[in-house]
Structures are given as structure tokens and as C-alpha cells.
DSSP file (Angstrom, degrees, kcal/mol; ACC not computed):
  #  RESIDUE AA STRUCTURE BP1 BP2  ACC     N-H-->O    O-->H-N    N-H-->O    O-->H-N    TCO  KAPPA ALPHA  PHI   PSI    X-CA   Y-CA   Z-CA
    1    1 A X     >        0   0    0      0, 0.0     4,-1.4     0, 0.0     0, 0.0   0.000 360.0 360.0 360.0 -41.4 -194.5   78.4   74.2
    2    2 A X  H  >  +     0   0    0      1,-0.2     4,-1.4     2,-0.2     5,-0.1   0.814 360.0  53.7 -64.3 -29.9 -195.1   79.6   77.7
    3    3 A X  H  > S+     0   0    0      1,-0.2     4,-2.6     2,-0.2     3,-0.3   0.944 103.0  55.5 -69.2 -47.5 -191.5   79.0   78.8
    4    4 A X  H  > S+     0   0    0      1,-0.2     4,-1.9     2,-0.2    -1,-0.2   0.848 107.3  51.2 -61.4 -32.8 -190.1   81.0   76.0
    5    5 A X  H  X S+     0   0    0     -4,-1.4     4,-2.0     2,-0.2    -1,-0.2   0.897 108.9  52.2 -64.9 -39.3 -192.2   84.1   77.1
    6    6 A X  H  X S+     0   0    0     -4,-1.4     4,-1.8    -3,-0.3    -2,-0.2   0.904 110.9  45.1 -60.2 -48.2 -190.9   83.7   80.6
    7    7 A X  H  X S+     0   0    0     -4,-2.6     4,-1.9     2,-0.2    -1,-0.2   0.849 112.5  51.3 -66.2 -35.5 -187.4   83.7   79.4
    8    8 A X  H  X S+     0   0    0     -4,-1.9     4,-2.0    -5,-0.3    -2,-0.2   0.877 110.5  50.3 -67.4 -36.5 -187.9   86.7   77.1
    9    9 A X  H  X S+     0   0    0     -4,-2.0     4,-1.7     2,-0.2    -2,-0.2   0.876 111.4  47.7 -70.7 -38.2 -189.5   88.5   80.0
   10   10 A X  H  X S+     0   0    0     -4,-1.8     4,-2.3     2,-0.2    -1,-0.2   0.868 111.5  49.6 -67.1 -43.3 -186.6   87.8   82.3
   11   11 A X  H  X S+     0   0    0     -4,-1.9     4,-2.6     1,-0.2    -2,-0.2   0.852 110.0  51.0 -71.9 -33.5 -184.1   88.8   79.7
   12   12 A X  H  X S+     0   0    0     -4,-2.0     4,-2.2     2,-0.2    -2,-0.2   0.884 111.1  48.8 -67.8 -38.8 -185.9   92.1   79.0
   13   13 A X  H  X S+     0   0    0     -4,-1.7     4,-2.5     2,-0.2    -2,-0.2   0.918 112.8  47.5 -68.7 -43.2 -185.9   92.9   82.7
   14   14 A X  H  X S+     0   0    0     -4,-2.3     4,-2.3     1,-0.2    -2,-0.2   0.958 112.5  49.0 -61.7 -50.4 -182.3   92.1   83.1
   15   15 A X  H  X S+     0   0    0     -4,-2.6     4,-2.1     1,-0.2    -2,-0.2   0.835 111.2  49.6 -61.2 -35.9 -181.4   94.2   80.1
   16   16 A X  H  X S+     0   0    0     -4,-2.2     4,-2.2     2,-0.2    -1,-0.2   0.910 110.3  51.3 -63.2 -43.6 -183.4   97.2   81.3
   17   17 A X  H  X S+     0   0    0     -4,-2.5     4,-2.3     1,-0.2    -2,-0.2   0.898 109.4  48.0 -68.0 -35.8 -181.8   97.0   84.6
   18   18 A X  H  X S+     0   0    0     -4,-2.3     4,-2.7     1,-0.2    -1,-0.2   0.918 111.1  52.7 -66.2 -40.7 -178.2   96.9   83.2
   19   19 A X  H  X S+     0   0    0     -4,-2.1     4,-1.2     1,-0.2    -2,-0.2   0.930 113.0  42.2 -63.8 -41.0 -179.0   99.8   80.9
   20   20 A X  H  X S+     0   0    0     -4,-2.2     4,-1.4     1,-0.2    -1,-0.2   0.875 116.2  48.1 -70.7 -36.9 -180.3  102.0   83.8
   21   21 A X  H  X S+     0   0    0     -4,-2.3     4,-2.0    -5,-0.2    -1,-0.2   0.822 106.0  57.7 -72.0 -32.3 -177.5  101.0   86.2
   22   22 A X  H  X S+     0   0    0     -4,-2.7     4,-2.1     1,-0.2    -1,-0.2   0.859 103.1  54.3 -68.2 -30.9 -174.8  101.6   83.6
   23   23 A X  H  X S+     0   0    0     -4,-1.2     4,-1.0     2,-0.2    -1,-0.2   0.930 109.5  47.4 -65.9 -45.4 -176.0  105.2   83.2
   24   24 A X  H  < S+     0   0    0     -4,-1.4     4,-0.4     1,-0.2     3,-0.4   0.880 112.8  48.4 -65.1 -36.7 -175.7  105.7   87.0
   25   25 A X  H >X S+     0   0    0     -4,-2.0     3,-1.0     1,-0.2     4,-0.7   0.840 106.6  59.4 -64.9 -38.5 -172.2  104.1   87.0
   26   26 A X  H 3X S+     0   0    0     -4,-2.1     4,-1.0     1,-0.2    -1,-0.2   0.723  95.2  61.9 -68.3 -21.3 -171.2  106.3   84.1
   27   27 A X  H 3X S+     0   0    0     -4,-1.0     4,-1.8    -3,-0.4    -1,-0.2   0.696  90.8  69.0 -79.5 -18.6 -171.8  109.5   86.0
   28   28 A X  H <> S+     0   0    0     -3,-1.0     4,-2.5    -4,-0.4     5,-0.2   0.971 102.1  42.4 -65.8 -56.3 -169.1  108.7   88.6
   29   29 A X  H  X S+     0   0    0     -4,-0.7     4,-2.0     1,-0.2     6,-0.2   0.860 112.4  55.1 -63.1 -33.8 -166.2  109.1   86.2
   30   30 A X  H  <>S+     0   0    0     -4,-1.0     5,-2.1     2,-0.2     4,-0.5   0.887 111.4  44.2 -61.0 -40.8 -167.7  112.2   84.6
   31   31 A X  H  <5S+     0   0    0     -4,-1.8     3,-0.5    -3,-0.2    -2,-0.2   0.900 113.0  50.4 -72.8 -38.3 -167.9  113.8   88.1
   32   32 A X  H  <5S+     0   0    0     -4,-2.5    -2,-0.2     1,-0.2    -1,-0.2   0.830 111.0  49.0 -67.4 -31.3 -164.5  112.7   89.1
   33   33 A X  T  <5S-     0   0    0     -4,-2.0    -1,-0.2    -5,-0.2    -2,-0.2   0.560 112.2-121.8 -84.0  -7.6 -162.9  114.1   85.9
   34   34 A X  T   5 +     0   0    0     -4,-0.5     2,-0.2    -3,-0.5    -3,-0.2   0.750  46.9 169.9  79.4  21.7 -164.8  117.4   86.4
   35   35 A X      < -     0   0    0     -5,-2.1     2,-0.2    -6,-0.2    -1,-0.2  -0.501  33.0-124.3 -70.6 130.3 -166.7  117.4   83.1
   36   36 A X    >>  -     0   0    0     -2,-0.2     4,-1.2     1,-0.1     3,-1.0  -0.550  10.7-123.1 -79.2 144.4 -169.3  120.1   83.2
   37   37 A X  H 3> S+     0   0    0      1,-0.2     4,-2.6    -2,-0.2     3,-0.2   0.828 110.5  58.7 -47.0 -44.0 -172.9  119.3   82.5
   38   38 A X  H 3> S+     0   0    0      1,-0.2     4,-0.6     2,-0.2    -1,-0.2   0.812 101.3  55.5 -60.1 -37.8 -173.0  121.8   79.6
   39   39 A X  H <4 S+     0   0    0     -3,-1.0     3,-0.3     1,-0.2     4,-0.3   0.875 111.0  43.3 -61.8 -40.1 -170.3  119.9   77.8
   40   40 A X  H >< S+     0   0    0     -4,-1.2     3,-1.9    -3,-0.2     4,-0.3   0.892 108.3  57.6 -78.7 -38.4 -172.1  116.7   77.9
   41   41 A X  H 3< S+     0   0    0     -4,-2.6     3,-0.4     1,-0.3    -1,-0.2   0.582  88.9  73.9 -72.5  -4.5 -175.5  118.1   77.0
   42   42 A X  T 3< S+     0   0    0     -4,-0.6    -1,-0.3    -3,-0.3    -2,-0.2   0.768  98.4  48.7 -64.0 -29.7 -174.1  119.5   73.8
   43   43 A X  S <  S+     0   0    0     -3,-1.9     2,-0.3    -4,-0.3    -1,-0.2   0.527 107.8  59.6 -92.6  -7.0 -174.1  115.9   72.5
   44   44 A X        -     0   0    0     -3,-0.4     2,-0.5    -4,-0.3     0, 0.0  -0.936  65.0-158.8-122.9 141.7 -177.6  115.0   73.5
   45   45 A X        -     0   0    0     -2,-0.3     2,-0.3     0, 0.0     3,-0.1  -0.953  10.5-178.0-124.9 120.4 -180.8  116.7   72.4
   46   46 A X        -     0   0    0     -2,-0.5     6,-0.1     1,-0.1    -2,-0.0  -0.838  29.7-136.9-114.1 155.6 -184.1  116.4   74.4
   47   47 A X  S    S+     0   0    0     -2,-0.3     2,-0.6     1,-0.1    -1,-0.1   0.914  93.5  63.6 -72.1 -44.5 -187.4  117.8   73.5
   48   48 A X  S >> S-     0   0    0      1,-0.2     4,-1.2    -3,-0.1     3,-1.1  -0.722  75.4-149.3 -90.8 119.5 -188.1  119.0   77.1
   49   49 A X  H 3> S+     0   0    0     -2,-0.6     4,-2.4     1,-0.2     5,-0.2   0.793  92.9  68.1 -60.5 -26.9 -185.5  121.7   78.2
   50   50 A X  H 3> S+     0   0    0      1,-0.2     4,-1.2     2,-0.2    -1,-0.2   0.914 102.4  45.7 -59.3 -38.6 -185.7  120.6   81.8
   51   51 A X  H <4 S+     0   0    0     -3,-1.1    -1,-0.2     1,-0.2    -2,-0.2   0.877 110.8  52.9 -72.2 -33.9 -184.0  117.2   80.9
   52   52 A X  H >< S+     0   0    0     -4,-1.2     3,-0.6     1,-0.2    -2,-0.2   0.877 113.2  43.9 -64.7 -37.4 -181.4  119.1   78.8
   53   53 A X  H 3< S+     0   0    0     -4,-2.4    -1,-0.2     1,-0.2    -2,-0.2   0.683 119.2  41.9 -84.6 -13.9 -180.6  121.3   81.8
   54   54 A X  T 3X  +     0   0    0     -4,-1.2     4,-1.9    -5,-0.2    -1,-0.2  -0.340  67.2 134.9-130.4  52.2 -180.5  118.5   84.4
   55   55 A X  H <> S+     0   0    0     -3,-0.6     4,-2.0     2,-0.2     5,-0.2   0.883  75.0  51.7 -71.1 -35.7 -178.7  115.6   82.7
   56   56 A X  H  > S+     0   0    0      1,-0.2     4,-2.4     2,-0.2     5,-0.2   0.905 107.9  52.6 -66.4 -38.2 -176.5  114.9   85.7
   57   57 A X  H  > S+     0   0    0      1,-0.2     4,-2.0     2,-0.2    -1,-0.2   0.899 109.5  48.7 -61.6 -42.4 -179.5  114.7   87.8
   58   58 A X  H  X S+     0   0    0     -4,-1.9     4,-1.0     1,-0.2    -1,-0.2   0.891 109.7  51.4 -61.4 -38.9 -181.2  112.3   85.5
   59   59 A X  H  < S+     0   0    0     -4,-2.0     4,-0.3     1,-0.2     3,-0.3   0.916 112.0  47.2 -70.2 -37.5 -178.1  110.0   85.3
   60   60 A X  H  < S+     0   0    0     -4,-2.4     3,-0.4     1,-0.2     4,-0.2   0.893 117.6  41.3 -71.3 -36.5 -177.9  109.9   89.2
   61   61 A X  H >< S+     0   0    0     -4,-2.0     3,-1.3    -5,-0.2     4,-0.3   0.566  85.4 101.8 -90.2  -5.7 -181.6  109.1   89.6
   62   62 A X  G >< S+     0   0    0     -4,-1.0     3,-1.0    -3,-0.3    -1,-0.2   0.821  79.0  50.8 -46.2 -42.5 -181.9  106.6   86.7
   63   63 A X  G 3  S+     0   0    0     -3,-0.4    -1,-0.2    -4,-0.3    -2,-0.1   0.826 111.6  50.2 -66.6 -26.1 -181.8  103.4   88.9
   64   64 A X  G <         0   0    0     -3,-1.3    -1,-0.2    -4,-0.2    -2,-0.2   0.246 360.0 360.0 -97.6  10.6 -184.6  104.8   91.2
   65   65 A X    <         0   0    0     -3,-1.0    -1,-0.2    -4,-0.3    -2,-0.1   0.515 360.0 360.0 -75.8 360.0 -187.2  105.9   88.6
């Protein structure tokens, strides 16, 4: 039983890392294509307005949180 917990923990860490790093990689094409932040933030809704206004900043800093 203990081995399965260790395997599950490793898989969760890997999955979390891939999710965070993919957001960081995803900002590169957006910046190269010149997509404005306002265009992207129309499709996402955050409760905190700071997050809505600084979406690119969140994407760039996602691996280092």
C-alpha cells in the first residue's frame, strides 16, 4: 500500500509541474504573434481584478511560484 502512495505522489508532482510549465511555454507564441492581453483576458474570468489585468505576468511567473 505504501508504494502506491509514493507512485501517486510522484505522478501528482509531475502533473503539476507539466501544467505550470505548459502555461509558461504557451505565453511565448502569444507574445510572438502580438496578441494583446486584453484579448486573452476576455476569455477568462478571475474574481480578483489584479489577476485579470496581469494575465501575461501570471503566465510568465507560473513556474516560479
